[in-house]
N, C-alpha and C positions, 0 to 999 in steps of 0.2 A: 333113652332114644332121643335124640337130637332131631329134627326135621329141617329139611330144607324146601325153603317155598321157590316159586316160580322167579321171585323178585330176586333171589339170590344169584340167580344165573347171569353168566359174564355177559352174554348175548341174550335179548329176548326182542322177537320179532312178535306183533303183534297185529291182528286187522280187526276190524269189526263191518259186517255184511251190513250196508249203508241204505236202507229199502225205506220208502220205494226209490225205483231206478225209473228213469225216462226209457221208453223203448227205442226210440230214434237217436240219442245222442251219441251212442258208440260210433254212427256212420261218420261225425266230423270230431273226434276228439284227438286224432292227429295233426288235423289241423289247427284247432285250438291249444293243442300243447307245442307246436312251435316255439315261443320263446324258451320254454324249458328245453327242448332240443338243443338249440344254441346255447345256452348256459350249461348245461350238463356236458356238452363236448369240450368246451374250454375246461371246464373244472376236472372231466376226467382227463385230460392232457395234462392237468396238473397233477392228478392223483399217483399215477406212476411213477415219477420222479419224486415225488414227497414218498412214496413209498419207500424208495431206493434208500434215500437220507436215512428215513428212519431206522431201517435196517444197521443201516453203519454203527447210527449212534447206539442198537440196542446191541449190536455186539461189544462195541466200547465200554457200555455202561449197564447195560441190563435194565435202560429204563428207554419207552418212548417216550419222544420228547409232546410235551401235552399240546401245545398250537398244533402241531402237525398230526397228531391225534384227534384235536378236536375235528380238525377240517376235515380228516380222511371218513372220520365217521358222518359227519354231515353231508357230505353226498355221497354214502350208502343210504344216507335217511332220504335226503331230495330222492335218489333216483328208486328209492323202494314209491314213496309217495308217486310219482309219476307214473309207474308200474303198475299200481293200484288201482290208478285212475284209468289207465288205458288200459291197452289190453295183455299184460301182463295176470291180471287179475277183473277186470271190468266192474268192479263191484263198489265204488263210490262215484254219482255225480256231484262231489263236491269238486270245485278247482285245487289242484294243489298248489299250496303256498311257494312262494321262491325265496326259499331259505335254506339255509344249513341247518336250521335251530331243530329242537325234538318237536315243536308243534305239539303237543301232547292232546288239543282240540281235533286234532284230523284223525280219520277210522284208521290208518295206515301207520303206523307207529312201531321204530325202532330205536331200542336202547342196549348200548353196549358200554359193560363198565372199565374205566381207566385201569389196566393192569398197574400195580404198583412194582412188579418186578416182573421182568421176562428171561426165561436162560437164554445167554448171552450164544453159546454155540448155534442155540436153536435156531439164531438167523440166520444162518449159511445153510439150512439143509428144510425149515418149513416152510417153504412156500414151493419145492419142488421134489424133494423126497418122502415126509411125511403125508404131503396132499396128493403124492401119486392116487392112493384107489380113488380119491373123489374126482379124479383129473380124467382117471380111466373111463369111469361112468359117463364123463360128458361125453368125451369122445366116442365110447362105446355108440351113444344113442346118437349121435351124428352120422359114427360111421356105419349105421345100416343101412342109411340111404347109395352108398357107394356098395355094400355087398350084396345090396338085391340088385343093384346094375348088372354086378360080376354074374351073380346065380343069372337072375330069368330077366334080363332086359330092361324096355323101358316101362313097360305096364307094371311090374311089380314095384317100382318105385312110386309111378303115380297113383296105384293104390293104398301106399302107404303114405305118400303125402296129403293124399284126400281124407286117412282116415285122422292124421296129424292136425289137420286144419277143423277136422269134424270136432276133436277131443277140445280144441282152443280155443275154438271159435263157437262152443255150443252156449254158453252162457249169454252171447249175442243174441244167438240164434232163438232160443229160447224166449230172452227179454222183447226180443221183436213179436213174438207169435203169442207170449203170454201176459206180460209184461213181470215175469217173478225171476228171480234169481233161480238156477238150482241148487240146493245146498249142496251135495252131493260133489257136484263141480268146485263150488267154492272152496270146501274143505282140500280138496286135490290139488288146482291152482296156488293156494296158500301155502301149502305143503311143499311146494315145490321150489316158490319163491323162495320159502324159509331157509330150505337147503342149501338154495343157490348163495344167499346172501351169508351165512354160516361158512362156506367155504370160502368166499372172498376174505372176509374177516379174520379168519384163521392164515390166509395165503400174504396177507399183507399185515402182521403181526398184532391184529388190533386186539386180538386174545388169544391166551395161551389153552381154550379149552379145544381138543378136538371135535371138529365136526361130526356127530354120529351117522352114523350110513345108512342113515334113514330119513323119511319125509315124515315130520309129523305135521299130520293132518289138522286143518281148524284154523280161527283164527286167533286161538290162546295158545299161549305157550302151557307144554304138559308139562307137570312138578317133575321133579326128579323124584328119584327112589328115596326112602326114608333111609337116612347114614347111621351107623351104629356111633355111640360114645367112644373118643380112644382110651 
């Protein structure tokens, strides 16, 4: 039997709950992150055409250009660090570095192994056909607001919005009241963020590993199942 460790995964999304956390800093993080928002807006404007160019190269050669790969991976890393510091998790008070690099000392980390070969034909269907189940989950989540509007009018929409707000802001509320971060909420939020990052990386051909239709909770990637020797 041969074991595969989590380090062998093409994509790893890791996070460390960085306690103790300030009770009030989350109130102004949106303002502190203005330089990041400006930089990321520019980077994401470049991210999409870079993905298009890379897909054309993959279609012709089966290889993702290394420089474009490092750029795209860096944009995802930067975005993940900002989300982790801000309202995607609120799990650290360490200001995220303005960097496309790996930054191993930061509590939110993203590693994507460079794929030496990619299926050439997959570049035509991966981003829309194979990733469709993932997109459907996102659409269904967002579409629930409109469905409730059709069924029951404005009050159910308000109720669902209040529920979503409660779920995604409860770390801030608990922090404000107790100074502690709820562990279950941390596991759920990181699991959701990890799933979104996997879908993005797959859709933009940064990995050929199909993202699992699940949310792996917690800050550490789960170990893959043991594989038998051929």
